[in-house]
Every structure is written in structure tokens, then in C-alpha cells.
FIMARNU-33180 format. One record per residue (C-alpha): x, y, z. Coordinates in Angstrom, 2 decimals, decimal comma. Layout:
<zagus>
ZAGU X Y Z
...
</zagus>
This chain:
<zagus>
ZAGU 83,18 72,48 78,76
ZAGU 82,70 71,34 82,85
ZAGU 81,25 73,62 84,74
ZAGU 83,08 75,44 86,98
ZAGU 80,12 76,65 88,93
ZAGU 79,17 73,69 91,60
ZAGU 82,03 74,00 92,96
ZAGU 82,61 76,88 93,80
ZAGU 78,61 77,67 95,52
ZAGU 80,54 74,25 97,64
ZAGU 83,20 76,56 99,24
ZAGU 81,70 79,57 99,78
ZAGU 78,84 76,95 101,24
ZAGU 80,11 76,17 104,31
ZAGU 81,82 79,55 105,57
ZAGU 78,55 80,79 105,26
ZAGU 76,58 78,14 107,20
ZAGU 79,00 78,99 110,34
ZAGU 77,36 82,82 110,18
ZAGU 73,33 83,79 111,37
ZAGU 70,74 85,17 109,48
ZAGU 71,25 89,35 109,56
ZAGU 74,55 88,99 109,51
ZAGU 76,48 91,41 106,88
ZAGU 79,57 90,30 105,40
ZAGU 82,40 91,82 103,00
ZAGU 83,47 90,21 99,63
ZAGU 86,85 91,92 98,40
ZAGU 86,11 92,94 94,70
ZAGU 89,21 94,21 92,68
ZAGU 87,16 93,66 89,49
ZAGU 88,94 90,41 88,35
ZAGU 88,35 87,02 87,69
ZAGU 89,33 85,59 91,32
ZAGU 86,69 88,54 93,15
ZAGU 84,26 88,98 91,02
ZAGU 83,01 85,09 91,03
ZAGU 83,93 84,91 94,27
ZAGU 81,19 87,89 94,57
ZAGU 78,47 86,15 92,66
ZAGU 79,05 82,68 94,66
ZAGU 78,39 84,52 97,68
ZAGU 75,62 86,20 97,36
ZAGU 73,89 82,94 95,23
ZAGU 73,78 81,22 98,70
ZAGU 74,27 83,98 100,73
ZAGU 70,47 84,60 99,80
ZAGU 69,90 80,97 101,30
ZAGU 70,52 82,10 104,76
ZAGU 69,55 85,58 105,12
ZAGU 72,54 86,93 105,13
ZAGU 73,51 90,08 103,48
ZAGU 76,68 90,69 101,12
ZAGU 78,28 93,67 101,04
ZAGU 81,19 94,46 98,13
ZAGU 84,21 96,78 98,85
ZAGU 86,55 97,70 96,01
ZAGU 89,70 99,39 96,98
ZAGU 91,21 102,44 94,47
ZAGU 94,36 102,59 95,50
ZAGU 95,13 105,26 93,15
ZAGU 98,35 104,14 90,67
ZAGU 97,05 104,06 87,93
ZAGU 95,71 107,06 85,56
ZAGU 91,76 105,68 84,99
ZAGU 91,51 104,07 88,46
ZAGU 88,20 106,28 89,75
ZAGU 86,97 104,58 86,27
ZAGU 88,04 100,87 87,30
ZAGU 85,90 101,13 90,58
ZAGU 83,03 102,33 88,56
ZAGU 83,20 99,54 86,76
ZAGU 82,98 96,79 89,90
ZAGU 79,97 99,57 91,28
ZAGU 78,55 98,59 87,97
ZAGU 78,65 94,59 88,11
ZAGU 77,62 94,66 91,25
ZAGU 74,14 96,08 91,57
ZAGU 73,88 93,54 88,17
ZAGU 74,05 90,57 90,60
ZAGU 72,19 93,18 93,62
ZAGU 75,18 94,26 95,88
ZAGU 76,21 96,97 97,45
ZAGU 79,48 98,57 96,43
ZAGU 81,93 100,54 99,17
ZAGU 84,41 102,87 97,37
ZAGU 87,32 103,48 99,57
ZAGU 90,56 105,35 98,42
ZAGU 94,16 104,71 99,29
ZAGU 96,45 105,88 98,84
ZAGU 99,64 104,11 98,79
ZAGU 102,37 105,49 100,92
ZAGU 105,44 103,72 99,62
ZAGU 107,59 101,88 102,12
ZAGU 108,68 98,34 101,75
ZAGU 108,48 98,74 97,71
ZAGU 104,99 98,76 95,33
ZAGU 103,18 96,31 95,82
ZAGU 103,42 95,07 100,21
ZAGU 101,91 98,61 100,49
ZAGU 99,61 99,10 98,13
ZAGU 99,27 95,13 99,83
ZAGU 99,19 97,47 102,89
ZAGU 96,57 100,45 102,21
ZAGU 93,91 97,41 100,97
ZAGU 94,06 96,15 104,43
ZAGU 93,60 98,89 105,98
ZAGU 91,02 100,07 104,19
ZAGU 88,91 96,11 104,55
ZAGU 89,59 96,40 107,98
ZAGU 88,05 100,33 108,85
ZAGU 85,55 99,44 106,21
ZAGU 84,06 95,83 107,62
ZAGU 83,92 97,84 111,61
ZAGU 82,10 100,81 109,82
ZAGU 79,53 98,01 108,96
ZAGU 79,74 95,06 111,83
ZAGU 80,91 92,03 109,39
ZAGU 81,27 89,38 109,86
ZAGU 84,05 88,23 108,04
ZAGU 85,56 89,89 105,13
ZAGU 86,03 86,85 101,64
ZAGU 89,06 87,33 99,83
ZAGU 89,58 85,66 96,08
ZAGU 93,11 84,23 96,54
ZAGU 93,32 81,04 94,76
ZAGU 95,52 77,19 94,39
ZAGU 96,89 79,88 91,66
ZAGU 98,08 82,34 93,99
ZAGU 99,24 79,72 95,90
ZAGU 102,10 78,05 94,67
ZAGU 103,22 81,84 93,03
ZAGU 104,33 82,56 97,57
ZAGU 105,58 79,31 97,67
ZAGU 108,31 79,41 95,62
ZAGU 108,66 83,61 96,33
ZAGU 109,31 82,51 99,13
ZAGU 111,48 79,82 98,25
ZAGU 113,39 82,21 96,75
ZAGU 113,36 84,53 98,90
ZAGU 115,14 81,83 101,88
ZAGU 112,07 81,93 103,83
ZAGU 111,60 79,52 106,57
ZAGU 107,55 77,51 107,08
ZAGU 105,76 80,22 107,88
ZAGU 106,48 82,48 104,96
ZAGU 106,79 79,05 102,97
ZAGU 103,20 77,54 104,46
ZAGU 100,87 80,50 102,32
ZAGU 97,55 81,99 102,91
ZAGU 95,17 80,51 105,59
ZAGU 91,73 80,33 104,09
ZAGU 90,70 81,94 107,94
ZAGU 92,61 84,01 109,73
ZAGU 91,26 86,78 112,46
ZAGU 87,78 87,86 109,66
ZAGU 89,65 87,27 106,53
ZAGU 88,48 83,40 104,78
ZAGU 89,53 82,54 101,42
ZAGU 87,72 79,70 100,03
ZAGU 88,90 79,48 96,83
ZAGU 92,35 77,98 97,67
ZAGU 91,50 74,71 96,56
ZAGU 90,44 76,28 92,69
ZAGU 92,52 77,71 90,16
ZAGU 92,35 80,77 88,45
ZAGU 90,64 78,90 85,57
ZAGU 87,69 78,50 87,50
ZAGU 86,85 81,51 88,12
ZAGU 87,43 83,08 84,48
ZAGU 85,22 80,38 83,79
ZAGU 82,31 81,44 86,45
ZAGU 82,60 84,42 84,96
ZAGU 81,93 83,58 81,63
ZAGU 79,04 81,24 82,61
ZAGU 77,43 84,00 84,71
ZAGU 78,06 87,05 81,76
ZAGU 81,04 89,19 84,24
ZAGU 83,23 90,42 83,05
ZAGU 86,51 91,00 84,68
ZAGU 88,90 93,16 84,76
ZAGU 92,41 92,74 83,99
ZAGU 94,90 94,64 86,02
ZAGU 98,43 95,54 84,09
ZAGU 100,12 95,10 87,23
ZAGU 99,71 91,39 86,28
ZAGU 100,84 91,77 83,16
ZAGU 104,01 94,35 84,20
ZAGU 107,31 92,10 84,62
ZAGU 109,00 94,67 87,07
ZAGU 107,16 92,39 89,69
ZAGU 108,27 89,34 90,71
ZAGU 105,34 87,94 92,00
ZAGU 104,33 88,38 87,92
ZAGU 107,30 86,95 86,53
ZAGU 106,41 83,38 88,47
ZAGU 103,37 83,02 87,20
ZAGU 104,27 84,36 83,68
ZAGU 107,93 82,82 83,63
ZAGU 108,78 79,91 86,09
ZAGU 105,56 78,02 86,35
ZAGU 105,46 77,77 83,12
ZAGU 108,55 76,69 82,35
ZAGU 108,21 74,29 85,88
ZAGU 105,34 72,79 84,21
ZAGU 107,12 72,02 80,94
ZAGU 109,99 70,47 83,36
ZAGU 108,67 68,81 86,02
ZAGU 104,62 67,70 84,24
ZAGU 101,18 69,44 84,77
ZAGU 100,10 69,48 88,21
ZAGU 102,70 72,05 89,95
ZAGU 100,90 74,66 91,08
ZAGU 98,60 71,95 93,02
ZAGU 101,45 70,82 94,61
ZAGU 103,43 73,99 95,47
ZAGU 99,70 74,23 97,22
ZAGU 99,31 71,53 99,21
ZAGU 103,01 71,54 100,36
ZAGU 102,01 74,88 101,86
ZAGU 99,39 73,64 103,12
ZAGU 101,72 71,12 105,11
ZAGU 103,80 74,05 105,75
ZAGU 101,17 75,54 107,55
ZAGU 100,24 72,31 110,04
ZAGU 103,55 72,32 110,91
ZAGU 104,56 76,23 111,78
ZAGU 101,32 75,90 114,12
ZAGU 102,36 73,12 115,87
ZAGU 105,30 74,62 116,23
ZAGU 104,04 78,09 117,59
ZAGU 102,22 76,51 120,16
ZAGU 105,33 74,28 121,14
ZAGU 107,14 77,49 121,25
ZAGU 104,67 80,44 122,97
ZAGU 103,79 76,71 125,60
ZAGU 108,28 77,42 126,77
ZAGU 107,57 80,91 126,28
ZAGU 104,58 81,05 128,51
ZAGU 107,24 79,20 131,77
ZAGU 109,87 81,95 130,95
ZAGU 110,48 85,28 131,40
ZAGU 111,52 86,79 128,23
ZAGU 113,62 89,89 129,48
ZAGU 115,76 87,50 130,81
ZAGU 116,80 83,94 128,91
ZAGU 119,18 81,08 130,65
ZAGU 121,51 80,55 127,82
ZAGU 121,51 76,37 128,54
ZAGU 117,89 75,07 128,91
ZAGU 117,69 77,81 124,88
ZAGU 120,74 75,61 123,69
ZAGU 119,18 71,79 124,63
ZAGU 115,96 72,96 122,66
ZAGU 115,34 72,37 119,11
ZAGU 116,87 75,17 116,96
ZAGU 113,17 76,06 115,94
ZAGU 111,87 75,97 119,38
ZAGU 114,53 78,39 119,84
ZAGU 114,25 80,91 117,19
ZAGU 110,51 80,84 117,17
ZAGU 110,77 82,14 121,45
ZAGU 113,79 84,59 120,23
ZAGU 112,00 85,80 117,61
ZAGU 109,26 86,54 120,80
ZAGU 111,07 87,21 123,53
ZAGU 112,58 89,94 121,21
ZAGU 108,96 91,56 120,45
ZAGU 108,29 91,62 124,30
ZAGU 111,20 94,08 124,37
ZAGU 110,15 95,90 121,89
ZAGU 110,67 96,20 118,57
ZAGU 108,12 97,30 116,20
ZAGU 105,85 94,65 115,17
ZAGU 107,06 93,46 111,26
ZAGU 110,42 94,02 111,96
ZAGU 113,24 91,41 112,41
ZAGU 114,98 89,33 109,90
ZAGU 116,40 86,29 110,55
ZAGU 119,47 87,80 111,43
ZAGU 118,76 89,61 114,30
ZAGU 117,33 86,10 115,44
ZAGU 121,01 84,64 114,21
ZAGU 122,76 87,76 115,77
ZAGU 121,03 86,30 118,87
ZAGU 121,49 82,65 118,16
ZAGU 125,27 83,39 118,08
ZAGU 124,54 84,15 122,27
ZAGU 123,19 80,83 122,95
ZAGU 125,18 78,27 120,63
ZAGU 128,44 80,03 119,53
ZAGU 129,13 82,33 122,59
ZAGU 133,56 83,60 122,33
ZAGU 132,79 86,53 124,19
ZAGU 131,08 88,91 121,93
ZAGU 129,21 92,21 122,97
ZAGU 125,24 92,50 122,81
ZAGU 123,62 92,63 119,46
ZAGU 121,88 96,07 118,65
ZAGU 118,45 95,06 117,90
ZAGU 115,24 96,93 115,64
ZAGU 113,45 99,45 117,77
ZAGU 116,35 100,41 120,50
ZAGU 116,41 96,71 121,50
ZAGU 119,58 95,38 122,84
ZAGU 120,97 91,66 123,82
ZAGU 123,21 90,70 126,42
ZAGU 124,62 87,56 127,55
ZAGU 126,16 88,03 131,16
ZAGU 127,15 85,42 133,55
ZAGU 125,40 82,45 131,04
ZAGU 121,81 84,62 130,38
ZAGU 120,96 86,94 128,14
ZAGU 119,29 90,71 128,58
ZAGU 117,13 91,42 126,68
ZAGU 116,52 95,68 127,45
ZAGU 115,07 98,37 125,49
ZAGU 116,95 101,91 125,14
</zagus>
């Protein structure tokens, strides 16, 4: 078997080289193969650069004995010479277990990284995670941004393993003597992501041929470049507009990909809560511009109302 160690060390090195001696980097460790392998690679490469690595494991308290698993992470990190913070969180199930747990996890990671003054938080997502995300986005009928899956770098978060596979990280753990934990949730078919991983992707591999995960991840990268360009264009347009009072004729001349982004920006600028605007909400405003027949105001999240008066869109917050 070819060693996966050189590939994973090469993946983390360029990110660490951006930091200065004495900087602290956080690595999120669940105890699965991806995060264990990432922690190993980080600690090996960070030593040469005098960057300190601190692990954070989030105990979601969703399973019996979750504290035992957190302690296993602490013990395995100690063998690598890494100190670990265990953050216990209470998951308020707002929009499904997976999404709610993710939200609680990122809140915890943000808080710990601030306390430590960390320059970055490293996450162990792989090419397989990218492929699963793209398929889930396709199934939901999502737009370009959603299909572009996870960015290698956003804010303080860095995902250096997006070009590596889950098999690569499992090989690293086997090579260096780390013992991955298999989260029972990863085998629970009530989760759409698990069904994609265990059923949909293997069927696609059989039907279309090997390399489907790699192809989906490559599509995600191309779509991310497109989404970034469209976002930038829309922002430039929006900077010259009053988002509370928009000229319908002007908007109608714009490509729909740009117009829909401006509509979304305008709804949020009027006071809609972050993350609350759906494609249906944008469509209701789009109809006021391109399918105008005297219809009434569109009522949107956060008490935002959009009406058309004398060829102009008026956005109000009540």
C-alpha cells in the first residue's frame, strides 16, 4: 500500500507556512479518521515552524457515553503532544439534528479559538464530504453557491484535506497507530447524508464508473469560482443602488443570476434575519419585477414587506 503520509503533510504545510512562529492553530477533532489524521499532520509540520497546535473536541451530549469518546480524543491527542479542550454543548434541535449539531459545534469552535487567540481553525473535511454535499445540494434543487460545497478557506476556518479521500485519512491513522472512532450516526440511514454515502454514491460508482466523488468535488470547485464571480458582480451593482427603493426596469435588464442576488441582498438589508430568505421568497419579489399584473405586497421573513409602486420596488420593515 502506498503511504498517504506525504500527501496529507503536503496538504497542511502551505497553510501553516502562512503563520508566524508563536501563533496558535486550533484543530477540531471528533475522533474520526479524518480529524485524527489531520491533527497528526498538523503537529508534525507545525513543529518545524514553531506554531502551536491545540485540539478542540465538541461533546454534543447526544449519545450515551459521549463523555467517554471525548476522553478518548484527549488521550490520543496527548500521544501526539497536543493539549485538548473539551467543549460540552447543548444542541437545540431547530432545523434538524445534523444542522443544529453543526451550528452548536461552530459556535463552540468560535468561542474556544477566540479564548486561545488562534489564527485558524483546521477542519478535517475530505473530498468524500465534498461529493456528498454536492449530491445533497442537487437533490434539494439548490443554487450555485450551495452546489459549490465547502471552501478550502473561509474566515478563520481552513479545510486542507479537500483533495484527499476518506481512505487516505484511514491509511494515515493505520500507519501512525491512531485508533479512529466510528460515530454511530455515520451508520444511521435516517440521515440523508448517510444514505448518500452508503447507498447513492456506491450505486453511481457502479453505474457510471469509478472517480465519481472526485468528479463531483471538481464540479464543486468550478461552481465555487462561478458563484464568487456572480456574487462580486452583484455586489458591485448593489453598491450603486438604494436597496430600499429599486427601479424595476433597471433590474429587469440584469441577468437573473445577478438580479436574484440583489433581491436577496435587499431583503436582508431591509431587516430579514440571517439565513431566513429562501428561493420562494426571492421568487415572490422576482414576480413583482418580471410578472407584474398589479399583485399586492410580498410578505417576507422578519416583517419585511416588498411592494411595487410606480415602477419601483419599495422594501419596508415593520
